[in-house]
SEVEX-392838 format. One line per 8 residues: number of its first residue (from 1); their letters; for each residue x, y, z of C-alpha. Coordinates in steps of 0.1 Angstrom, whole numbers, plus 5000, padded with zeros to 4 digits. Each point is the difference from the previous one (the first is absolute). Layout:
! residues N
NUM	A	X:Y:Z ~ ...
//
This chain:
! residues 427
1	MPSTIRTA	5000:5000:5000 ~ 5021:5030:4988 ~ 4998:5031:5020 ~ 5021:5031:5007 ~ 5011:5004:5036 ~ 5002:5034:5015 ~ 4999:5015:5035 ~ 4967:5000:5018
9	FVSLALGG	4988:4999:5036 ~ 5005:4966:5016 ~ 4970:4984:5016 ~ 5009:4981:5031 ~ 4975:5015:5024 ~ 4965:4999:5015 ~ 4990:5026:4975 ~ 4995:5031:5022
17	LVVAGFAG	4985:4979:5028 ~ 4973:4986:4978 ~ 4997:4970:5022 ~ 4983:4974:4978 ~ 5021:4969:5005 ~ 5004:4976:5029 ~ 4999:4962:5007 ~ 4990:4973:5025
25	CAGPSSDV	4990:4964:5007 ~ 4968:4995:5019 ~ 4983:4967:5004 ~ 5010:4969:4980 ~ 5036:5000:4991 ~ 5000:4976:4971 ~ 5025:5010:4972 ~ 4987:5014:4968
33	SPSETAAA	5000:4973:4974 ~ 5029:5004:4976 ~ 4991:5008:4965 ~ 4992:4969:4980 ~ 4966:5014:4992 ~ 5011:5034:4991 ~ 5028:4988:4979 ~ 4977:4977:4981
41	ETSDGRPV	4976:5028:4990 ~ 5005:5030:4979 ~ 4988:5031:5019 ~ 4973:5021:4983 ~ 5000:5026:5027 ~ 4979:4980:5024 ~ 5016:4986:5032 ~ 5011:4964:5001
49	VVEDGLGA	4989:4990:5035 ~ 5026:4977:5017 ~ 4984:4999:5035 ~ 4963:5005:5006 ~ 4995:4999:5038 ~ 4976:5028:5005 ~ 4968:4986:4986 ~ 4985:5003:4966
57	ELGEELAA	4982:5034:5005 ~ 5030:5019:5013 ~ 5024:4982:4976 ~ 4979:5011:4971 ~ 4999:5036:5012 ~ 5037:5001:5005 ~ 5006:4985:4965 ~ 4977:5026:4984
65	AATEAFAG	5017:5028:5018 ~ 5034:4988:4991 ~ 4990:4996:4964 ~ 4987:5036:4998 ~ 5029:5015:5019 ~ 5026:4981:4980 ~ 4985:5014:4968 ~ 5008:5035:5014
73	VSSPGAVI	5037:4995:5007 ~ 5031:5000:4979 ~ 5016:4968:5010 ~ 5004:4967:4982 ~ 4989:4980:5030 ~ 4993:4998:5037 ~ 4997:4975:5029 ~ 4973:5005:5025
81	GVRTPEGT	4992:4986:5035 ~ 4972:5007:5025 ~ 5000:4982:5033 ~ 4974:5002:5028 ~ 4993:4978:5031 ~ 4978:4979:4977 ~ 5026:4992:4974 ~ 5021:5012:4970
89	WAATVGFE	4992:5011:4965 ~ 5029:5003:4976 ~ 5003:5006:4963 ~ 5022:5010:4972 ~ 4992:5022:4970 ~ 5018:5009:4969 ~ 5035:4991:4990 ~ 5036:5000:5013
97	DWEKTVPM	5012:5019:4970 ~ 4989:5031:4980 ~ 4999:4979:4968 ~ 4973:4978:5017 ~ 5017:4966:4993 ~ 5002:4986:5036 ~ 4969:5000:5022 ~ 5005:5013:5035
105	TADVNHRV	5004:4974:5027 ~ 4993:5002:5037 ~ 5034:4988:5012 ~ 5021:5028:4985 ~ 5027:5017:5020 ~ 4995:5038:5001 ~ 5021:5031:5007 ~ 4979:5015:5028
113	GSVTKTFT	5017:5035:5001 ~ 4991:5020:5030 ~ 4982:4972:5018 ~ 5037:4994:5010 ~ 4996:5029:5024 ~ 4975:4979:5021 ~ 5028:4974:5006 ~ 5027:5026:5007
121	VTALIQLA	4980:5019:5025 ~ 4987:4969:5017 ~ 5036:4988:5005 ~ 5009:5034:5014 ~ 4971:4998:5025 ~ 5010:4965:5010 ~ 5035:5013:5008 ~ 4984:5027:5021
129	EQGALSLD	4979:4974:5018 ~ 5032:4980:5007 ~ 5017:5031:5014 ~ 5027:5001:4973 ~ 4990:5036:4991 ~ 4974:5026:5008 ~ 4976:5014:4975 ~ 5008:5033:5016
137	DPIEQYIP	5037:4998:4990 ~ 5010:5027:4975 ~ 5012:4989:4966 ~ 5032:5020:5006 ~ 5009:4974:5027 ~ 5004:4974:4973 ~ 5004:5018:4966 ~ 5017:5034:5005
145	GMPNGDAT	4996:5029:4976 ~ 4964:4996:4988 ~ 4976:5030:4997 ~ 4980:5002:5033 ~ 5025:4977:5018 ~ 4979:5005:5031 ~ 4970:4982:4984 ~ 4992:4968:5019
153	LYELGAMR	4998:4965:4987 ~ 4962:5002:5007 ~ 4997:5031:4979 ~ 5019:4983:4971 ~ 4978:4969:5002 ~ 4968:5022:5000 ~ 5014:5022:4972 ~ 5001:5031:5022
161	SGIPSYTF	5038:5006:4999 ~ 5001:5028:4974 ~ 5029:4983:4983 ~ 4997:5003:4962 ~ 4996:4969:4979 ~ 5029:4990:4977 ~ 4975:4989:4973 ~ 4994:5037:4993
169	NQSFEDKL	5038:5006:4994 ~ 5007:5007:4963 ~ 5033:4983:5000 ~ 4984:4969:5014 ~ 4973:5000:4973 ~ 5025:5005:4973 ~ 5021:4971:5012 ~ 4971:4976:5005
177	FSDPNYVW	4984:5004:4966 ~ 5033:5001:4981 ~ 5014:4970:5018 ~ 4972:4980:5017 ~ 5024:4972:5008 ~ 5022:5022:5021 ~ 5006:4986:5035 ~ 4993:5027:5027
185	TPDELVGL	5012:4999:5035 ~ 4980:5013:5029 ~ 5027:5026:5007 ~ 4998:5013:4965 ~ 4962:5003:5002 ~ 4999:5020:5033 ~ 5031:5019:4988 ~ 4979:5015:4973
193	VRGEEPMF	4981:5022:5025 ~ 5029:5007:5024 ~ 5004:5038:5000 ~ 4965:5007:4988 ~ 4977:5022:5020 ~ 4974:4982:5022 ~ 4964:5002:4986 ~ 4985:5009:5034
201	APGTMTFY	5008:4996:5038 ~ 4998:4964:5012 ~ 4966:4989:5012 ~ 4981:5031:4986 ~ 4989:4985:4967 ~ 5001:4968:4980 ~ 5016:4993:4966 ~ 5006:4967:4984
209	SNTNTVLL	5038:4997:4997 ~ 5018:4968:4990 ~ 5031:5014:5017 ~ 4983:4994:5033 ~ 4997:4962:4995 ~ 5034:4996:4985 ~ 5015:5017:5031 ~ 4980:4977:5022
217	GMVIEQVT	5014:4970:4982 ~ 5035:5014:5007 ~ 4991:5004:5036 ~ 4987:4964:5002 ~ 5032:4986:4985 ~ 5022:5022:5023 ~ 4981:4989:5032 ~ 4998:4963:4991
225	GKPIEDVL	5034:4997:4983 ~ 4983:4979:4973 ~ 4990:5006:4964 ~ 4964:5011:4997 ~ 4990:4969:4980 ~ 5011:4978:5029 ~ 4981:5022:5025 ~ 4968:4999:4981
233	QEQIFGPV	5003:4962:4995 ~ 5007:4994:5037 ~ 4975:5024:5014 ~ 4971:5000:4976 ~ 5001:4978:4969 ~ 5009:4968:5019 ~ 4978:5004:5031 ~ 4970:5011:4979
241	GLDGTIFP	5005:4971:4975 ~ 5005:5023:4970 ~ 5018:4973:4980 ~ 4997:5018:4967 ~ 5012:5034:5012 ~ 5036:5012:4996 ~ 5021:5031:5003 ~ 5021:4998:4968
249	TDASFPEP	5036:5009:5000 ~ 5003:5003:4962 ~ 4977:5002:4970 ~ 4991:4963:4999 ~ 4963:4994:4999 ~ 4988:4965:5010 ~ 4978:4981:4976 ~ 4971:5001:4993
257	HAQGYTLQ	4995:5037:4995 ~ 4982:5023:4976 ~ 5017:5026:4979 ~ 4996:5036:5013 ~ 4993:5031:4979 ~ 5002:5037:5007 ~ 4999:5034:4983 ~ 5023:5015:5025
265	GVDDGVPV	5031:5013:4982 ~ 4983:4995:4967 ~ 4995:5028:4974 ~ 4983:4982:4971 ~ 4969:4988:5018 ~ 5009:4963:4995 ~ 5003:4980:5033 ~ 5034:4986:5007
273	ETTDWNPS	5007:4967:5017 ~ 5016:5004:5035 ~ 5000:4964:5012 ~ 5037:4997:5006 ~ 5008:5035:5011 ~ 5022:4999:5031 ~ 4979:5008:5031 ~ 5029:5012:5021
281	WGWTAGSV	4989:5036:4996 ~ 4969:4991:5021 ~ 5019:4980:5027 ~ 4981:5000:5033 ~ 4974:5024:4985 ~ 4990:4977:4971 ~ 5021:4969:4990 ~ 4980:4971:5015
289	ISDLDDLL	4986:4972:4977 ~ 4969:4980:5012 ~ 4970:4981:4987 ~ 4962:4999:5005 ~ 5000:4973:5028 ~ 5026:5019:5020 ~ 4984:5034:4996 ~ 4966:4986:5011
297	TWSETLAT	5018:4987:5032 ~ 5021:5032:5005 ~ 4971:5024:4996 ~ 4981:4987:5030 ~ 5032:4995:5020 ~ 5010:5036:4994 ~ 4966:5014:5011 ~ 4996:4978:5031
305	GDGILAPE	5037:4995:5010 ~ 4992:4964:5009 ~ 5033:4981:5004 ~ 5023:5029:4993 ~ 4993:5027:5025 ~ 4988:5001:5036 ~ 4964:5014:5002 ~ 5011:5033:5016
313	WQQQRIDS	5025:5006:4972 ~ 4975:4992:4973 ~ 4975:5023:5017 ~ 5026:5028:4999 ~ 5003:4993:4962 ~ 4962:5002:4995 ~ 4999:5032:5021 ~ 5028:5016:4979
321	FDFSIPVY	4975:5016:4976 ~ 4999:5037:5010 ~ 4973:5019:4981 ~ 5012:5033:5015 ~ 5032:4998:4979 ~ 4995:5012:4965 ~ 5016:4988:4968 ~ 5027:5022:4984
329	TGEGTSAP	4989:5008:4965 ~ 5025:5028:4992 ~ 5016:5031:5015 ~ 4973:5016:5021 ~ 4973:4975:4991 ~ 4985:4969:5016 ~ 4971:4976:5000 ~ 4983:4983:5029
337	QTEARAYG	5003:4964:5010 ~ 4967:4983:5009 ~ 4988:4965:5007 ~ 4995:4997:4963 ~ 5036:5007:4992 ~ 5029:4999:5025 ~ 5034:4986:5007 ~ 5014:4985:5032
345	LGMGLALG	5029:4978:5010 ~ 5008:4983:4967 ~ 4964:4995:4990 ~ 4971:5020:4986 ~ 4964:5003:5010 ~ 4970:5004:4978 ~ 4965:4997:5015 ~ 5008:4971:5023
353	WYGHDGTM	5024:4983:4976 ~ 5036:4997:5012 ~ 5030:4993:4978 ~ 5020:5014:4971 ~ 5002:5002:4963 ~ 5032:4997:4980 ~ 5014:5010:4966 ~ 5032:4991:4983
361	PGFNTVLQ	5003:5009:4963 ~ 4980:4973:4984 ~ 4983:4986:5031 ~ 4971:5012:5022 ~ 4987:4984:5032 ~ 4971:5005:5024 ~ 5001:4984:5035 ~ 4971:5008:5023
369	HHLESGTT	4984:4985:5031 ~ 4967:5012:5015 ~ 5004:4995:5037 ~ 4964:5001:5010 ~ 4988:4974:4975 ~ 5032:4980:4997 ~ 5000:5004:4963 ~ 5032:5000:4979
377	LIVMANSD	5005:5013:4965 ~ 5030:4995:4978 ~ 5005:5012:4964 ~ 5032:4996:4980 ~ 5002:5015:4965 ~ 5029:4998:4976 ~ 4999:5037:4990 ~ 5002:5033:5019
385	IKSGECPE	4984:5020:4972 ~ 4972:5022:5011 ~ 4966:5005:4983 ~ 4970:5023:5005 ~ 4996:5038:5002 ~ 5037:5005:5008 ~ 5018:5034:5005 ~ 5017:5015:4970
393	GTATVAGG	5034:4985:4995 ~ 4991:4965:5014 ~ 5012:4973:4976 ~ 4971:4978:4988 ~ 4995:4975:4973 ~ 4982:5011:4968 ~ 4965:4985:5000 ~ 4999:4995:5037
401	RTTGACAD	4973:5010:5024 ~ 4997:5038:5001 ~ 4970:5004:5024 ~ 4997:4995:5037 ~ 5027:5001:5026 ~ 5036:5001:4989 ~ 5015:4969:5016 ~ 5026:4973:4998
409	PAVFIGNA	4988:4966:4987 ~ 5000:4981:5033 ~ 4985:5029:5019 ~ 4971:5004:4976 ~ 4992:4963:5001 ~ 5004:4999:5038 ~ 4976:5029:5005 ~ 4973:4982:4980
417	LAEVVGHP	5004:4968:5019 ~ 4999:5018:5034 ~ 4966:5014:4991 ~ 4987:4965:4991 ~ 5010:4986:5034 ~ 4981:5028:5017 ~ 5029:5021:5013 ~ 5008:5028:4975
425	NVR	5035:5014:5004 ~ 4994:5033:4981 ~ 4973:5027:5003
//
């Protein structure tokens, strides 16, 4: 797929705190069936159901909503899972490639982007619970020379540090899109914003900065004396049983996996494949690879804390949403946080749904758990290309949806399914 790469804003974020993706595992924990059925059928835009444990009526409603929503996104395919205390419904739709030659399967590995932050901040809180560090420690104690060095680890985890995000740095964007195989080190990433002016005083506003979570990864390595991939395996992946989840140390991508597509860094409007781009630039802010089964499990674990945090520490996390702290939207401007849209300690909140969404060029993920009902929602799409009524300058595919909300593929599908299960996540 020929395309001309140029510099463009890198999406590895929760999109301005639009909290529309989370995950969990309530009720029966049977694995989603691998994809013999999906592989045997040619997708026509309708879901191929691989697990149907929520009854005929709800299953049909979910399939209808997924069909309609998928028709409105610019992605070759998607993998979808909904779990309630009654059972699990899972399906695939579309294809693993833009050319539509390989039907999507439910067992694909997937680059989950900023869902990585949920693991990183969980590991940080675990270390605080163990007394190895304090969430009130200033980042200067561990990584000297950063803007707002007095910002606490808590403020970094809740995106209230005022430290700029390296993903807005022009030299970073130039390098990423001219050489997507370049191997970045954490020191290089945070070094991009050393010497920059803080965005605001710590704790006074919130702004989604990937620098925060990379810095927290560096702190975790420093405190434990171990590589972050070992810490996550020992403290989270192993204990929770996330056998398909890894923190990659290179660009390798375990099979099976779909091909990912983006318009980031593209100037001719033709999606470019990003499957093997090196994820080191995301590190503890966005490098993790996972699958549907693990995300269904992790979503509920993240929201409940079961097996990973003591109840009082999990409650501190749930209580970390502070609606009195506004979102920084530019010099002298801000927007409110509300129960419909807020960010806490490494997770988002949207009308009772807790979790995160994630985007790496070519991949988009929604992970949500609705605590009150015990409902989990996962969507994985092999494109990060937006569609809808998008602001001028937003890269979209010719012929794509141009009405309705401007949204990433997994987010648009997830919003539709949340409404079907009776718990809308947008107003």
